[in-house]
GULUMKOL-235371 format. One line per field, with one value per residue: z, y, x of N, C-alpha, C in turn. Coordinates in nm, 3 decimals, padded with zeros to 5 digits. Layout:
REM GULUMKOL-235371
n_z [Z,...] .
n_y [Y,...] .
n_x [X,...] .
ca_z [Z,...] .
ca_y [Y,...] .
ca_x [X,...] .
c_z [Z,...] .
c_y [Y,...] .
c_x [X,...] .
REM end
This chain:
REM GULUMKOL-235371
n_z [00.001,-00.100,-00.006,-00.091,-00.100,00.168,00.269,00.148,00.273,00.536,00.503,00.402,00.623,00.808,00.695,00.703,00.975,01.052,00.934,01.062,01.334,01.290,01.183,01.310,01.190,01.065,00.893,00.674,00.422,00.315,00.354,00.240,-00.054,-00.099,-00.040,-00.232,-00.455,-00.430,-00.507,-00.370,-00.298,-00.294,-00.063,00.098,00.140,00.276,00.512,00.615,00.657,00.868,01.082,01.097,01.163,01.416,01.571,01.520,01.610,01.885,01.977,01.926,02.086,02.343,02.360,02.358,02.597,02.784,02.753,02.859,02.703,02.651,02.660,02.819,02.849,02.633,02.422,02.474,02.446,02.167,02.073,02.147,01.981,01.738,01.755,01.755,01.501,01.319,01.232,01.036,00.819,00.768,00.691,00.448,00.303,00.221,00.042,-00.159,-00.493,-00.588,-00.753,-00.702,-00.429,-00.448,-00.610,-00.443,-00.235,-00.358,-00.389,-00.122,-00.070,-00.233,-00.109,00.131,00.058,00.047,00.310,00.470,00.439,00.534,00.805,00.898,00.859,01.021,01.271,01.309,01.323,01.552,01.740,01.738,01.773,02.039,02.042,02.120,02.017,01.755,01.747,01.900,02.152,02.225,02.019,01.802,01.876,01.875,01.608,01.474,01.576,01.489,01.206,01.163,01.243,01.046,00.821,00.901,00.895,00.627,00.451,00.561,00.700,00.989,01.059,01.125,00.921,00.899,01.161,01.272,01.135,01.185,01.465,01.513,01.362,01.452,01.723,01.831,01.905,01.973,01.731,01.787,02.006,01.889,01.707,01.879,02.026,01.820,01.737,01.957,01.948,01.716,01.797,01.902,01.686,01.494,01.620,01.630,01.359,01.277,01.415,01.301,01.028,01.072,01.146,00.904,00.758,00.608,00.669,00.626,00.826,00.875,00.692,00.784,01.050,00.997,00.861,01.072,01.265,01.138,01.133,01.404,01.476,01.307,01.403,01.654,01.587,01.462,01.650,01.817,01.673,01.411,01.450,01.487,01.244,01.008,00.961,00.710,00.531,00.573,00.513,00.244,00.115,00.176,00.052,-00.217,-00.234,-00.172,-00.390,-00.612,-00.529,-00.528,-00.798,-00.886,-00.746,-00.865,-01.117,-01.063,-00.983,-01.227,-01.380,-01.232,-01.278,-01.560,-01.571,-01.466,-01.634] .
n_y [-00.121,00.215,00.553,00.734,00.584,00.533,00.789,00.832,00.635,00.730,00.973,00.877,00.726,00.935,01.080,00.882,00.850,01.099,01.091,00.868,00.956,01.157,01.048,00.803,00.567,00.301,00.375,00.233,00.287,00.456,00.349,00.090,00.117,00.272,00.101,-00.094,00.054,00.096,-00.148,-00.381,-00.688,-00.732,-00.883,-00.860,-00.585,-00.547,-00.697,-00.571,-00.315,-00.367,-00.392,-00.129,00.001,-00.096,00.039,00.309,00.320,00.252,00.469,00.682,00.605,00.611,00.882,00.976,00.859,00.999,01.243,01.197,01.072,00.807,00.511,00.223,00.018,00.041,-00.010,-00.275,-00.416,-00.395,-00.477,-00.749,-00.931,-00.841,-00.916,-01.194,-01.250,-01.157,-01.336,-01.472,-01.302,-01.277,-01.532,-01.560,-01.363,-01.474,-01.662,-01.552,-01.429,-01.169,-00.956,-00.958,-00.891,-00.630,-00.507,-00.530,-00.374,-00.124,-00.088,-00.059,00.186,00.360,00.332,00.459,00.728,00.788,00.711,00.897,01.130,01.030,00.980,01.243,01.330,01.153,01.211,01.470,01.413,01.253,01.435,01.617,01.462,01.288,00.986,00.637,00.353,00.139,-00.126,-00.439,-00.382,-00.545,-00.741,-00.574,-00.463,-00.692,-00.762,-00.533,-00.519,-00.769,-00.755,-00.557,-00.683,-00.878,-00.718,-00.601,-00.812,-00.902,-00.681,-00.533,-00.318,-00.118,-00.145,00.060,00.191,00.078,00.060,00.317,00.450,00.254,00.243,00.491,00.479,00.240,00.202,00.447,00.628,00.930,01.117,01.181,01.019,00.773,00.768,00.780,00.544,00.360,00.388,00.277,00.012,-00.069,-00.108,-00.363,-00.523,-00.474,-00.578,-00.848,-00.906,-00.850,-01.044,-01.279,-01.243,-01.236,-01.504,-01.619,-01.520,-01.282,-01.017,-00.718,-00.613,-00.396,-00.194,-00.164,-00.069,00.176,00.305,00.300,00.464,00.711,00.730,00.744,01.003,01.148,01.086,01.200,01.469,01.502,01.437,01.645,01.887,01.887,01.846,02.102,02.212,02.312,02.081,02.052,02.129,01.932,01.702,01.740,01.748,01.496,01.327,01.383,01.284,01.012,00.931,00.970,00.792,00.548,00.508,00.465,00.225,00.047,00.045,-00.084,-00.330,-00.417,-00.442,-00.650,-00.851,-00.881,-00.982,-01.236,-01.346] .
n_x [00.086,00.069,00.179,-00.009,-00.249,-00.271,-00.332,-00.576,-00.732,-00.732,-00.870,-01.113,-01.199,-01.230,-01.446,-01.642,-01.670,-01.771,-02.025,-02.123,-02.153,-02.335,-02.571,-02.609,-02.522,-02.308,-02.102,-02.019,-02.115,-01.936,-01.678,-01.679,-01.725,-01.502,-01.279,-01.328,-01.283,-01.007,-00.914,-00.965,-01.137,-01.499,-01.582,-01.352,-01.359,-01.599,-01.551,-01.321,-01.425,-01.599,-01.423,-01.322,-01.561,-01.609,-01.414,-01.488,-01.762,-01.739,-01.593,-01.768,-01.988,-01.877,-01.829,-02.100,-02.185,-02.029,-02.150,-02.391,-02.590,-02.635,-02.806,-02.801,-02.990,-03.172,-02.989,-02.910,-03.149,-03.193,-02.947,-02.889,-03.062,-02.957,-02.689,-02.716,-02.808,-02.619,-02.424,-02.556,-02.563,-02.287,-02.222,-02.370,-02.243,-02.008,-02.096,-02.247,-02.236,-01.995,-02.100,-02.367,-02.374,-02.268,-02.467,-02.690,-02.603,-02.603,-02.875,-02.945,-02.817,-02.970,-03.215,-03.159,-03.163,-03.425,-03.494,-03.356,-03.504,-03.745,-03.689,-03.670,-03.932,-04.076,-03.967,-04.063,-04.327,-04.350,-04.276,-04.486,-04.710,-04.795,-04.804,-04.852,-04.652,-04.785,-04.733,-04.627,-04.397,-04.179,-04.158,-04.107,-03.862,-03.705,-03.729,-03.623,-03.360,-03.268,-03.282,-03.098,-02.864,-02.830,-02.784,-02.550,-02.361,-02.379,-02.351,-02.149,-02.228,-02.317,-02.573,-02.731,-02.868,-03.114,-03.199,-03.233,-03.462,-03.660,-03.677,-03.787,-04.026,-04.156,-04.106,-04.148,-03.949,-03.767,-03.580,-03.310,-03.253,-03.289,-03.072,-02.849,-02.890,-02.872,-02.604,-02.479,-02.569,-02.450,-02.190,-02.200,-02.303,-02.106,-01.876,-01.949,-01.973,-01.710,-01.570,-01.668,-01.580,-01.310,-01.254,-01.303,-01.100,-01.106,-01.047,-00.850,-00.630,-00.445,-00.532,-00.790,-00.755,-00.640,-00.850,-01.033,-00.906,-00.920,-01.200,-01.256,-01.167,-01.335,-01.602,-01.593,-01.586,-01.836,-02.030,-01.999,-02.002,-02.128,-02.411,-02.509,-02.541,-02.789,-03.058,-03.174,-02.972,-02.770,-02.913,-02.984,-02.728,-02.627,-02.812,-02.763,-02.498,-02.526,-02.683,-02.498,-02.302,-02.444,-02.482,-02.222,-02.165,-02.346,-02.236,-01.989,-02.090,-02.192,-01.957,-01.831,-02.013,-01.986,-01.729,-01.765,-01.956] .
ca_z [00.000,-00.108,00.083,-00.139,-00.055,00.314,00.292,00.101,00.379,00.652,00.466,00.394,00.759,00.868,00.644,00.757,01.119,01.059,00.896,01.171,01.448,01.256,01.146,01.382,01.104,01.090,00.805,00.567,00.294,00.270,00.361,00.149,-00.193,-00.099,-00.040,-00.362,-00.548,-00.410,-00.570,-00.285,-00.337,-00.209,00.070,00.184,00.168,00.377,00.633,00.668,00.702,00.997,01.183,01.107,01.227,01.560,01.632,01.511,01.699,02.023,02.003,01.931,02.201,02.463,02.358,02.403,02.738,02.861,02.744,02.921,02.605,02.621,02.737,02.808,02.842,02.488,02.341,02.499,02.387,02.026,02.047,02.157,01.857,01.633,01.773,01.722,01.355,01.243,01.173,00.914,00.713,00.742,00.619,00.307,00.234,00.160,-00.049,-00.268,-00.586,-00.559,-00.826,-00.626,-00.306,-00.487,-00.657,-00.324,-00.163,-00.433,-00.353,00.018,-00.081,-00.288,-00.005,00.229,00.010,00.095,00.458,00.536,00.446,00.621,00.942,00.934,00.870,01.144,01.387,01.321,01.363,01.693,01.828,01.736,01.817,02.147,02.033,02.149,01.901,01.729,01.740,02.023,02.165,02.231,01.886,01.716,01.914,01.827,01.458,01.437,01.602,01.404,01.067,01.169,01.254,00.915,00.734,00.945,00.843,00.483,00.377,00.634,00.759,01.129,01.083,01.158,00.810,00.924,01.296,01.308,01.094,01.247,01.605,01.513,01.309,01.525,01.871,01.877,01.967,01.917,01.634,01.845,02.091,01.798,01.652,01.987,02.052,01.701,01.741,02.064,01.900,01.612,01.862,01.918,01.557,01.424,01.689,01.589,01.213,01.271,01.464,01.194,00.913,01.113,01.136,00.765,00.701,00.514,00.710,00.607,00.954,00.869,00.631,00.875,01.164,00.944,00.847,01.209,01.333,01.074,01.179,01.544,01.472,01.245,01.488,01.760,01.524,01.428,01.770,01.889,01.590,01.299,01.484,01.488,01.106,00.979,00.917,00.567,00.455,00.585,00.445,00.102,00.077,00.184,-00.053,-00.344,-00.222,-00.180,-00.530,-00.694,-00.479,-00.570,-00.944,-00.898,-00.699,-00.970,-01.222,-01.014,-00.985,-01.368,-01.417,-01.173,-01.353,-01.689,-01.555,-01.443,-01.758] .
ca_y [-00.001,00.333,00.665,00.794,00.502,00.556,00.921,00.807,00.559,00.817,01.069,00.802,00.696,01.057,01.109,00.782,00.882,01.215,01.042,00.775,01.038,01.246,00.970,00.681,00.450,00.254,00.435,00.139,00.344,00.526,00.266,-00.021,00.154,00.324,-00.017,-00.157,00.145,00.074,-00.269,-00.497,-00.760,-00.687,-00.947,-00.801,-00.449,-00.560,-00.745,-00.464,-00.209,-00.403,-00.359,00.018,00.039,-00.124,00.152,00.431,00.315,00.259,00.607,00.765,00.567,00.664,01.025,00.993,00.823,01.111,01.355,01.151,01.040,00.671,00.434,00.084,-00.068,00.043,-00.073,-00.418,-00.474,-00.410,-00.540,-00.897,-00.995,-00.806,-01.002,-01.331,-01.265,-01.107,-01.452,-01.511,-01.214,-01.308,-01.661,-01.543,-01.276,-01.561,-01.752,-01.482,-01.369,-01.027,-00.862,-00.953,-00.813,-00.487,-00.461,-00.516,-00.260,-00.009,-00.070,-00.005,00.329,00.433,00.330,00.560,00.861,00.803,00.702,01.017,01.223,00.969,01.004,01.381,01.333,01.074,01.290,01.581,01.358,01.207,01.553,01.685,01.369,01.200,00.864,00.515,00.265,00.048,-00.268,-00.497,-00.326,-00.657,-00.799,-00.474,-00.454,-00.809,-00.749,-00.425,-00.565,-00.887,-00.705,-00.476,-00.777,-00.943,-00.617,-00.576,-00.917,-00.918,-00.569,-00.457,-00.199,-00.139,-00.177,00.186,00.229,00.032,00.073,00.450,00.474,00.160,00.284,00.609,00.436,00.128,00.215,00.580,00.698,01.057,01.084,01.183,00.896,00.662,00.779,00.745,00.403,00.291,00.383,00.180,-00.125,-00.092,-00.162,-00.507,-00.586,-00.466,-00.675,-00.980,-00.922,-00.852,-01.173,-01.375,-01.227,-01.276,-01.649,-01.651,-01.473,-01.181,-00.882,-00.660,-00.546,-00.270,-00.098,-00.145,00.014,00.312,00.357,00.319,00.580,00.829,00.741,00.786,01.151,01.198,01.070,01.298,01.595,01.512,01.436,01.774,02.007,01.886,01.862,02.242,02.253,02.292,01.949,02.060,02.130,01.801,01.605,01.759,01.711,01.355,01.261,01.394,01.204,00.878,00.909,00.949,00.670,00.430,00.487,00.400,00.087,-00.029,00.029,-00.184,-00.452,-00.457,-00.486,-00.780,-00.946,-00.903,-01.072,-01.371,-01.387] .
ca_x [-00.002,00.152,00.150,-00.132,-00.357,-00.281,-00.402,-00.720,-00.797,-00.749,-00.972,-01.235,-01.239,-01.272,-01.582,-01.734,-01.690,-01.860,-02.160,-02.167,-02.197,-02.447,-02.688,-02.620,-02.493,-02.173,-02.002,-01.987,-02.154,-01.819,-01.559,-01.686,-01.693,-01.366,-01.194,-01.346,-01.212,-00.864,-00.873,-00.992,-01.258,-01.616,-01.581,-01.249,-01.403,-01.707,-01.493,-01.234,-01.518,-01.658,-01.322,-01.322,-01.682,-01.592,-01.340,-01.567,-01.878,-01.699,-01.550,-01.890,-02.067,-01.811,-01.862,-02.239,-02.189,-01.975,-02.241,-02.515,-02.688,-02.619,-02.898,-02.761,-03.113,-03.216,-02.889,-02.914,-03.274,-03.173,-02.821,-02.888,-03.106,-02.866,-02.571,-02.753,-02.833,-02.507,-02.359,-02.633,-02.512,-02.150,-02.226,-02.409,-02.148,-01.907,-02.165,-02.318,-02.139,-01.964,-02.184,-02.500,-02.348,-02.259,-02.599,-02.774,-02.555,-02.650,-03.020,-02.947,-02.784,-03.085,-03.318,-03.122,-03.198,-03.563,-03.501,-03.311,-03.620,-03.844,-03.652,-03.709,-04.082,-04.117,-03.920,-04.150,-04.457,-04.348,-04.270,-04.616,-04.816,-04.742,-04.881,-04.776,-04.634,-04.902,-04.688,-04.575,-04.261,-04.078,-04.140,-04.043,-03.723,-03.638,-03.719,-03.534,-03.222,-03.234,-03.259,-02.974,-02.754,-02.812,-02.724,-02.413,-02.279,-02.388,-02.299,-02.047,-02.296,-02.345,-02.714,-02.803,-02.947,-03.248,-03.235,-03.286,-03.600,-03.751,-03.698,-03.880,-04.151,-04.224,-04.093,-04.190,-03.837,-03.728,-03.479,-03.176,-03.244,-03.273,-02.941,-02.757,-02.905,-02.821,-02.456,-02.440,-02.598,-02.351,-02.069,-02.229,-02.314,-01.976,-01.788,-01.990,-01.936,-01.564,-01.524,-01.702,-01.496,-01.171,-01.249,-01.308,-00.976,-01.136,-01.013,-00.720,-00.622,-00.378,-00.622,-00.907,-00.718,-00.624,-00.985,-01.096,-00.850,-00.986,-01.338,-01.253,-01.158,-01.459,-01.719,-01.587,-01.625,-01.978,-02.113,-01.984,-02.011,-02.222,-02.555,-02.544,-02.573,-02.931,-03.088,-03.201,-02.843,-02.704,-02.998,-02.967,-02.595,-02.610,-02.892,-02.691,-02.383,-02.572,-02.725,-02.381,-02.237,-02.516,-02.456,-02.091,-02.168,-02.412,-02.138,-01.895,-02.162,-02.202,-01.821,-01.809,-02.098,-01.927,-01.613,-01.810,-02.025] .
c_z [-00.001,-00.017,00.040,-00.092,00.092,00.342,00.253,00.214,00.501,00.625,00.461,00.535,00.831,00.828,00.700,00.901,01.137,01.035,01.010,01.293,01.420,01.235,01.226,01.299,01.112,01.004,00.691,00.429,00.234,00.255,00.259,00.007,-00.203,-00.114,-00.179,-00.468,-00.546,-00.458,-00.483,-00.326,-00.247,-00.072,00.158,00.227,00.281,00.509,00.697,00.722,00.841,01.111,01.205,01.184,01.376,01.626,01.634,01.610,01.844,02.065,02.018,02.053,02.333,02.474,02.409,02.548,02.825,02.863,02.808,02.828,02.564,02.715,02.720,02.789,02.694,02.399,02.354,02.432,02.236,01.990,02.054,02.032,01.742,01.631,01.722,01.573,01.263,01.166,01.046,00.798,00.674,00.658,00.473,00.233,00.167,00.061,-00.171,-00.363,-00.564,-00.629,-00.760,-00.500,-00.342,-00.535,-00.537,-00.242,-00.226,-00.399,-00.215,00.013,-00.131,-00.185,00.103,00.190,00.055,00.249,00.532,00.546,00.533,00.766,00.991,00.949,00.996,01.269,01.418,01.371,01.507,01.792,01.843,01.788,01.918,02.147,02.058,02.021,01.883,01.731,01.879,02.043,02.164,02.097,01.793,01.747,01.861,01.672,01.409,01.456,01.515,01.261,01.064,01.172,01.118,00.816,00.766,00.888,00.696,00.410,00.441,00.693,00.906,01.156,01.110,01.047,00.822,01.069,01.329,01.262,01.162,01.397,01.612,01.473,01.401,01.674,01.924,01.939,01.901,01.839,01.697,01.935,02.005,01.739,01.758,02.024,01.944,01.703,01.846,02.015,01.794,01.672,01.863,01.782,01.482,01.489,01.640,01.442,01.196,01.309,01.359,01.075,00.947,01.103,00.993,00.690,00.597,00.543,00.676,00.727,00.946,00.804,00.718,00.991,01.118,00.926,00.977,01.281,01.273,01.125,01.325,01.555,01.416,01.332,01.603,01.713,01.510,01.550,01.844,01.804,01.486,01.332,01.481,01.347,01.079,00.917,00.761,00.482,00.454,00.508,00.294,00.045,00.068,00.085,-00.185,-00.347,-00.238,-00.325,-00.623,-00.655,-00.526,-00.720,-00.963,-00.853,-00.803,-01.086,-01.189,-01.019,-01.133,-01.421,-01.361,-01.246,-01.491,-01.678,-01.537,-01.570,-01.873] .
c_y [00.124,00.442,00.727,00.720,00.521,00.685,00.904,00.735,00.646,00.917,00.998,00.764,00.819,01.092,01.012,00.799,00.998,01.176,00.948,00.851,01.115,01.165,00.839,00.557,00.416,00.322,00.352,00.193,00.426,00.427,00.148,00.016,00.206,00.206,-00.085,-00.072,00.124,-00.061,-00.397,-00.562,-00.711,-00.753,-00.887,-00.657,-00.452,-00.597,-00.640,-00.344,-00.242,-00.373,-00.207,00.065,00.012,-00.007,00.278,00.431,00.317,00.402,00.697,00.732,00.611,00.813,01.050,00.959,00.937,01.225,01.319,01.113,00.892,00.583,00.285,-00.010,-00.074,-00.033,-00.225,-00.482,-00.488,-00.490,-00.690,-00.967,-00.960,-00.895,-01.143,-01.354,-01.220,-01.222,-01.501,-01.428,-01.245,-01.440,-01.640,-01.448,-01.355,-01.659,-01.681,-01.422,-01.219,-00.928,-00.850,-00.872,-00.662,-00.429,-00.436,-00.396,-00.129,00.016,-00.013,00.143,00.412,00.441,00.437,00.701,00.887,00.808,00.825,01.117,01.167,00.989,01.143,01.395,01.267,01.150,01.401,01.531,01.318,01.324,01.619,01.594,01.271,01.068,00.741,00.432,00.167,-00.098,-00.304,-00.455,-00.437,-00.714,-00.701,-00.455,-00.572,-00.804,-00.650,-00.465,-00.674,-00.845,-00.630,-00.571,-00.843,-00.846,-00.599,-00.684,-00.931,-00.807,-00.486,-00.327,-00.224,-00.168,-00.048,00.233,00.183,00.055,00.212,00.474,00.379,00.194,00.402,00.565,00.340,00.146,00.355,00.661,00.832,01.039,01.090,01.061,00.777,00.654,00.731,00.596,00.318,00.278,00.288,00.039,-00.161,-00.150,-00.314,-00.576,-00.584,-00.564,-00.818,-01.009,-00.929,-00.983,-01.283,-01.366,-01.256,-01.430,-01.695,-01.602,-01.360,-01.041,-00.842,-00.565,-00.409,-00.160,-00.063,-00.054,00.160,00.379,00.389,00.440,00.710,00.845,00.783,00.941,01.210,01.196,01.167,01.435,01.606,01.513,01.569,01.892,01.998,01.896,02.007,02.290,02.222,02.152,01.950,02.055,01.997,01.697,01.615,01.713,01.559,01.277,01.267,01.294,01.055,00.839,00.883,00.820,00.544,00.401,00.420,00.255,-00.004,-00.058,-00.084,-00.322,-00.509,-00.509,-00.629,-00.890,-00.983,-00.993,-01.213,-01.430,-01.406] .
c_x [00.088,00.102,00.013,-00.258,-00.381,-00.359,-00.549,-00.795,-00.827,-00.869,-01.111,-01.289,-01.291,-01.417,-01.680,-01.766,-01.785,-02.005,-02.213,-02.224,-02.320,-02.578,-02.706,-02.598,-02.347,-02.067,-01.960,-02.022,-02.038,-01.705,-01.564,-01.659,-01.554,-01.266,-01.206,-01.270,-01.061,-00.821,-00.900,-01.126,-01.374,-01.615,-01.470,-01.289,-01.510,-01.642,-01.405,-01.313,-01.571,-01.551,-01.316,-01.443,-01.673,-01.523,-01.423,-01.686,-01.850,-01.661,-01.677,-01.976,-02.008,-01.837,-02.002,-02.259,-02.139,-02.070,-02.377,-02.624,-02.682,-02.709,-02.863,-02.880,-03.158,-03.117,-02.891,-03.034,-03.259,-03.050,-02.816,-02.940,-03.015,-02.740,-02.600,-02.770,-02.719,-02.436,-02.426,-02.581,-02.374,-02.142,-02.262,-02.318,-02.037,-01.968,-02.219,-02.208,-02.118,-02.055,-02.325,-02.486,-02.344,-02.394,-02.692,-02.736,-02.599,-02.799,-03.028,-02.913,-02.905,-03.198,-03.288,-03.157,-03.341,-03.574,-03.452,-03.427,-03.732,-03.815,-03.691,-03.856,-04.131,-04.083,-04.017,-04.291,-04.460,-04.331,-04.408,-04.732,-04.758,-04.825,-04.791,-04.763,-04.750,-04.863,-04.634,-04.427,-04.153,-04.051,-04.070,-03.900,-03.641,-03.619,-03.625,-03.387,-03.180,-03.204,-03.130,-02.853,-02.723,-02.746,-02.577,-02.318,-02.267,-02.323,-02.193,-02.097,-02.317,-02.483,-02.801,-02.894,-03.094,-03.291,-03.296,-03.430,-03.702,-03.778,-03.795,-04.016,-04.229,-04.216,-04.128,-04.076,-03.820,-03.600,-03.337,-03.152,-03.214,-03.129,-02.837,-02.765,-02.849,-02.672,-02.406,-02.458,-02.494,-02.221,-02.086,-02.226,-02.175,-01.876,-01.819,-01.948,-01.782,-01.513,-01.547,-01.609,-01.349,-01.155,-01.246,-01.179,-00.996,-01.085,-00.868,-00.699,-00.557,-00.466,-00.740,-00.877,-00.699,-00.760,-01.050,-01.041,-00.903,-01.128,-01.353,-01.248,-01.289,-01.586,-01.719,-01.628,-01.774,-02.065,-02.108,-02.026,-02.125,-02.370,-02.603,-02.577,-02.717,-02.956,-03.110,-03.074,-02.773,-02.783,-02.986,-02.837,-02.577,-02.692,-02.821,-02.567,-02.425,-02.617,-02.600,-02.313,-02.307,-02.492,-02.323,-02.090,-02.241,-02.315,-02.037,-01.964,-02.168,-02.067,-01.794,-01.891,-02.038,-01.804,-01.653,-01.875,-01.922] .
REM end
């Protein structure tokens, strides 16, 4: 790995950390395509991303704990089912062809464009209407955590892409609480995914640590500074970014498909 690649990894980790702290997601939407661009296989990118996410999520959760915004009870309720299902995602990540993994990841990115706006709408609704969730709280916590675990193992995501909107929609959580809880659960899912990928021999430890160190700095910045930026500005910029990124991932999926065909 040359010096230029090292700088790219640090910058990518920094950006992923900023997004992780701002939206309660693991940062895999940045680190995975970055690693693929640098020439690593999709499985290596997913596995190495899980290591970086461990470092980033722990840093962000410690920060939230110091600020008094970390609820262990909420994290455990979602974290246990997430931990139990992460292995399912790791298993299929090693069985599914790379182009299918990339194509599916592109779909996840497109879905996030909608979910970012949905989170804002749901947050506004829960603030104006103090209504109780319409679903069984235990079942929704199990389902939310379980789905997050599968995504963590399969796509190298911390699971926050689904945990945050589902907490708001099904559990009636306020958006900031959902983000803080999500980041805590990501510690569990990322640790489980990282362990599974380590046993499979998929992780590039040096690259993952570099990404994670960048993410550690980024998540500290976002948890302290970026929430002060107007939501509309952050939401608009991120939607544009995700749209461009999804196009690139679909292109990579097509190239991988052509190589197999």
